[in-house]
C-alpha positions as CSV (number, residue, x, y, z in Angstrom):
1,M,-58.7,335.5,20.6
2,K,-59.4,338.4,23.0
3,L,-57.4,337.7,26.2
4,P,-58.5,338.4,29.7
5,P,-57.3,341.7,31.1
6,N,-54.2,340.5,33.1
7,R,-53.2,338.3,30.3
8,Y,-53.6,341.2,27.9
9,A,-51.7,343.8,30.2
10,L,-48.7,341.2,30.3
11,A,-48.8,340.3,26.7
12,V,-48.6,344.1,26.0
13,A,-45.7,344.7,28.1
14,V,-43.6,341.8,26.5
15,R,-44.5,343.0,23.1
16,D,-43.3,346.5,24.0
17,E,-40.2,345.1,25.5
18,V,-38.9,343.5,22.4
19,A,-40.4,346.1,19.8
20,D,-37.1,347.4,19.1
21,L,-35.8,344.0,17.8
22,P,-36.1,342.9,14.1
23,P,-39.0,340.7,13.3
24,E,-36.8,337.5,13.0
25,T,-35.3,337.8,16.3
26,Q,-35.8,335.0,18.8
27,A,-35.9,336.2,22.5
28,L,-34.9,333.5,25.3
29,V,-37.5,333.4,28.1
30,A,-35.9,332.2,31.3
31,C,-38.4,330.2,33.4
32,S,-38.0,328.6,36.7
33,G,-41.7,327.0,36.8
34,G,-42.6,329.7,39.4
35,P,-45.6,332.1,38.9
36,D,-43.4,335.0,37.7
37,S,-41.4,333.1,34.9
38,L,-44.5,331.0,34.0
39,A,-46.4,333.9,33.4
40,L,-43.7,335.4,31.4
41,A,-43.6,332.4,29.1
42,L,-47.4,332.7,28.7
43,A,-47.1,336.3,27.9
44,A,-44.6,335.9,25.2
45,V,-47.1,333.3,23.8
46,D,-50.0,335.6,23.9
47,A,-47.9,338.5,22.5
48,E,-47.0,336.2,19.4
49,V,-43.2,337.2,19.8
50,R,-40.6,334.9,18.5
51,A,-39.3,333.0,21.7
52,R,-38.0,329.9,23.2
53,A,-37.7,328.9,26.8
54,V,-34.9,327.9,29.1
55,V,-35.2,326.3,32.5
56,V,-32.3,326.5,34.9
57,D,-31.8,323.6,37.2
58,H,-29.8,324.7,40.2
59,G,-29.7,321.2,41.8
60,L,-29.8,322.8,45.3
61,Q,-32.7,320.9,46.6
62,P,-33.8,317.1,46.2
63,G,-36.1,316.6,43.0
64,S,-34.7,319.7,41.6
65,R,-34.3,318.1,38.1
66,A,-38.0,316.9,38.2
67,I,-39.1,320.2,39.0
68,A,-37.1,321.8,36.2
69,D,-38.3,319.1,33.7
70,A,-42.0,319.8,34.9
71,A,-41.6,323.6,34.2
72,A,-40.0,322.8,30.7
73,E,-43.2,320.7,30.1
74,Q,-45.5,323.5,30.8
75,C,-43.5,325.8,28.5
76,R,-43.8,323.2,25.6
77,E,-47.5,322.8,26.3
78,L,-47.9,326.7,25.9
79,G,-46.1,326.3,22.4
80,L,-42.4,327.2,23.4
81,S,-39.6,325.2,22.4
82,T,-37.6,324.7,25.6
83,D,-34.3,323.2,27.0
84,V,-33.3,322.5,30.5
85,V,-29.8,323.7,31.7
86,T,-27.9,323.0,34.7
87,A,-26.3,325.8,37.0
88,H,-22.9,324.9,38.9
89,V,-23.4,326.7,42.1
90,A,-20.0,327.3,43.6
91,R,-19.3,327.8,47.3
92,S,-19.0,331.4,47.8
93,G,-18.1,333.9,50.6
94,T,-21.1,336.0,49.1
95,G,-23.6,333.7,50.5
96,P,-26.1,331.0,48.9
97,E,-28.4,333.4,47.3
98,A,-25.6,335.5,45.6
99,A,-24.0,332.2,44.5
100,A,-27.1,330.6,42.9
101,R,-27.8,334.0,41.4
102,A,-24.3,334.0,39.9
103,A,-24.7,330.4,38.7
104,R,-28.0,331.2,37.2
105,Y,-27.0,334.2,35.0
106,A,-23.8,332.2,34.0
107,A,-26.2,329.3,32.7
108,L,-28.6,331.7,30.9
109,D,-25.6,333.5,29.1
110,R,-24.5,330.0,27.9
111,A,-28.0,329.4,26.7
112,A,-28.4,332.6,25.0
113,A,-24.9,332.2,23.2
114,E,-25.7,328.7,22.2
115,S,-29.2,329.7,20.7
116,I,-27.9,332.9,19.2
117,S,-30.7,334.8,21.1
118,P,-29.8,338.5,21.6
119,V,-32.0,339.0,24.6
120,I,-33.1,337.1,27.7
121,L,-36.4,337.9,29.2
122,L,-36.8,337.7,32.9
123,G,-39.9,337.7,35.1
124,H,-38.9,340.2,37.9
125,T,-42.1,342.2,38.9
126,A,-42.7,345.6,40.6
127,D,-42.8,343.8,44.0
128,D,-39.1,342.3,43.4
129,Q,-38.3,346.0,42.7
130,S,-39.7,347.1,45.9
131,E,-37.8,344.4,47.8
132,S,-34.3,345.3,46.1
133,V,-34.8,348.9,46.8
134,L,-35.5,348.1,50.6
135,L,-32.6,345.6,50.8
136,G,-30.2,348.2,49.2
137,L,-31.4,350.6,51.9
138,V,-30.8,348.1,54.9
139,R,-27.3,347.5,53.5
140,G,-26.3,350.9,53.3
141,S,-24.3,350.3,50.1
142,G,-25.0,353.9,48.7
143,V,-27.4,355.4,46.1
144,R,-26.5,352.7,43.6
145,S,-27.8,350.1,45.7
146,L,-31.2,352.1,46.1
147,A,-31.5,352.1,42.4
148,G,-33.0,348.6,42.4
149,I,-33.3,346.2,39.6
150,P,-32.6,347.8,36.1
151,R,-35.2,347.2,33.4
152,R,-32.6,346.5,31.0
153,R,-28.8,345.6,31.6
154,G,-26.6,343.9,28.8
155,H,-28.9,341.5,27.0
156,Y,-31.2,340.8,29.8
157,R,-34.9,342.8,29.9
158,R,-37.6,342.8,32.3
159,P,-40.9,343.3,30.8
160,F,-42.7,343.0,34.1
161,L,-41.0,345.5,36.3
162,S,-43.8,347.6,36.5
163,M,-46.3,345.0,36.9
164,T,-47.4,343.8,40.5
165,R,-47.0,340.2,41.5
166,A,-50.7,340.0,41.9
167,T,-51.4,341.1,38.2
168,V,-48.8,338.3,37.2
169,E,-50.3,335.7,39.3
170,A,-53.9,336.6,38.2
171,S,-52.8,336.1,34.6
172,L,-52.1,332.5,35.4
173,V,-55.6,332.1,37.2
174,E,-57.1,333.4,33.8
175,A,-55.3,330.9,31.9
176,G,-56.0,328.0,34.3
177,I,-52.2,327.3,34.9
178,T,-50.8,326.2,38.3
179,A,-47.3,327.3,38.9
180,W,-44.8,325.4,41.1
181,Q,-44.0,327.4,44.6
182,D,-40.3,327.8,45.5
183,P,-40.3,326.9,49.2
184,H,-37.1,329.1,49.3
185,N,-39.5,332.2,48.7
186,Q,-41.1,331.6,52.2
187,D,-38.1,330.4,54.0
188,P,-37.1,333.0,56.5
189,A,-33.5,331.7,56.5
190,Y,-33.2,333.9,53.3
191,L,-33.0,337.7,53.9
192,R,-35.2,338.5,50.6
193,S,-37.8,336.1,51.8
194,R,-38.0,337.8,55.3
195,I,-38.3,341.1,53.4
196,R,-41.1,339.6,51.2
197,T,-43.1,337.9,53.9
198,E,-42.3,339.8,57.0
199,V,-40.8,343.2,56.8
200,L,-42.8,344.7,53.7
201,P,-46.2,343.6,55.0
202,F,-45.5,344.9,58.5
203,L,-44.4,348.3,56.9
204,A,-47.7,348.3,54.9
205,E,-49.8,347.7,57.9
206,Q,-48.2,350.3,59.9
207,L,-47.4,352.9,57.4
208,G,-50.0,352.2,54.7
209,P,-50.4,350.5,51.3
210,G,-48.2,353.0,49.4
211,V,-45.0,351.8,51.1
212,A,-44.1,349.4,48.0
213,A,-44.7,352.0,45.5
214,G,-42.8,354.6,47.5
215,L,-39.7,352.2,47.4
216,R,-40.1,351.9,43.7
217,R,-40.3,355.6,43.2
218,T,-37.1,355.9,45.2
219,G,-35.5,353.5,43.1
220,V,-36.3,355.3,40.0
221,L,-34.9,358.8,41.4
222,A,-32.0,356.8,42.7
223,R,-31.1,355.4,39.4
224,A,-31.2,358.6,37.7
225,D,-29.1,360.1,40.4
226,A,-26.6,357.1,40.4
227,D,-26.4,357.2,36.4
228,L,-25.3,360.9,36.5
229,L,-22.8,360.6,39.2
230,D,-21.2,357.5,37.6
231,S,-21.0,359.3,34.4
232,W,-19.3,362.3,36.1
233,A,-16.9,360.1,37.8
234,D,-16.0,358.2,34.8
235,R,-15.0,361.3,33.1
236,E,-13.0,362.5,36.2
237,F,-11.3,359.1,36.6
238,A,-9.9,359.2,33.1
239,A,-8.6,362.8,33.6
240,V,-6.9,361.9,37.0
241,R,-5.4,358.7,35.8
242,E,-3.8,360.5,32.7
243,A,-2.5,363.2,35.2
244,G,-0.8,360.5,37.4
245,L,-3.3,360.6,40.3
246,P,-2.4,364.0,41.8
247,V,-3.7,364.3,45.3
248,A,-4.5,367.9,44.8
249,Q,-6.7,367.2,41.8
250,L,-8.3,364.4,43.7
251,G,-8.9,366.6,46.6
252,D,-10.9,369.1,44.5
253,F,-13.6,366.5,43.7
254,P,-16.9,366.7,45.6
255,D,-17.0,363.6,48.1
256,A,-19.4,361.7,45.9
257,I,-17.4,361.9,42.9
258,R,-13.9,361.2,44.6
259,W,-15.1,358.2,46.5
260,R,-16.4,356.8,43.1
261,V,-13.2,357.6,41.5
262,L,-11.1,356.2,44.3
263,R,-13.3,352.9,44.0
264,K,-12.2,352.9,40.2
265,I,-8.7,353.4,40.9
266,L,-8.5,350.5,43.4
267,I,-10.4,348.1,41.3
268,Q,-8.1,348.9,38.2
269,A,-5.1,348.2,40.6
270,G,-6.3,344.8,41.4
271,C,-8.7,345.0,44.2
272,P,-11.7,342.8,43.6
273,G,-14.9,344.7,43.6
274,S,-16.9,342.3,45.6
275,D,-14.4,342.6,48.4
276,L,-13.8,346.3,48.3
277,T,-16.0,347.9,51.2
278,M,-16.8,351.7,51.5
279,E,-14.5,351.4,54.7
280,H,-11.5,350.6,52.5
281,V,-12.5,353.5,50.3
282,M,-12.7,355.7,53.1
283,S,-9.2,354.7,54.4
284,V,-7.8,355.6,50.9
285,D,-9.7,358.8,51.0
286,A,-7.9,359.8,54.2
287,L,-4.6,359.8,52.6
288,I,-5.9,362.9,50.6
289,T,-8.4,364.5,52.9
290,D,-6.7,363.6,56.2
291,W,-3.0,363.4,55.5
292,H,-0.8,363.2,58.6
293,G,2.0,361.0,57.1
294,Q,0.3,357.7,57.7
295,G,1.8,354.8,56.1
296,P,0.8,352.6,53.3
297,L,-2.6,350.6,53.1
298,M,-2.8,346.9,52.4
299,L,-6.3,346.4,50.6
300,P,-8.0,343.2,49.2
301,G,-6.3,341.6,46.3
302,S,-2.9,342.4,47.9
303,V,-3.0,345.9,46.5
304,V,-0.9,348.4,48.4
305,V,-1.9,352.2,48.4
306,R,0.4,355.1,49.5
307,R,0.7,358.8,49.1
308,M,4.1,359.6,47.6
309,Y,5.4,363.2,46.7
310,G,1.8,364.5,46.3
311,T,0.5,361.6,44.3
312,L,-1.6,358.6,45.2
313,E,-0.1,355.3,44.3
314,A,-2.2,352.0,44.1
315,E,-0.5,348.9,42.9
316,P,-0.4,345.1,43.6
317,V,2.3,343.8,46.0
318,A,5.4,342.4,44.1
319,S,5.4,338.7,44.5
320,E,8.9,337.6,45.4
């Protein structure tokens, strides 16, 4: 059967994404019932790849199980064997979006392990990438945050990362499929929703339609820079750790490398990465670049950092 243009484009994207896998490999398609993930399930069928689907029920809104069951039924109608799994969203200081995302990935990891699927396909689009880069810029978290969403990370793969949301949704129209619309995606209470529905449309109106594509190019460039700097920092971290964290050696590093190395030192000492801010790193950096006899620093995870006899010490506070 000859596929309509949008369905064909997405099927090719999925086929190319799994082309390196052995023919007998079964991929896991993550589906919420929303347009992007339902189009992913459709594309996997159109591409004739070996796949099964998993629908995650977050239980965060009334009727969530019914929504998940309906999404699963749509996947089965497409011809995919499908399971519904429950995500356990814990209360977290990182906010509801981050907590739901962490629970979702944990549920997908479990489903992949149980089904012996080496890859999990996700439906993130080029529009999601633009939103992520803009979010990273707003948060000021450094070049890594500007890198946006990786096409591959571990066993996760995103075939649609170069496809616009319009193309993805058009494929469903071509197939006569109606997707569920998550009200959270339009809820201004969530920062990403405001970026999607208000900020990016405003920027496109004021600056022209190339804003989203420009953000994606920024993400590509930032990822290349971040990968290079992180690789360099990994080498320097290994060397300076072996030498006992001498302040003189740390001080010789370029700022971008020293700050990365310090972050690695602090995390290894016991600082939770999620709680470690740039302000913490800069306070430790002052022990190297602005030393005037200041006392020890107490950091997240009950890690104490001090400068002693020309070396940097970072260790957990001894419990009594």
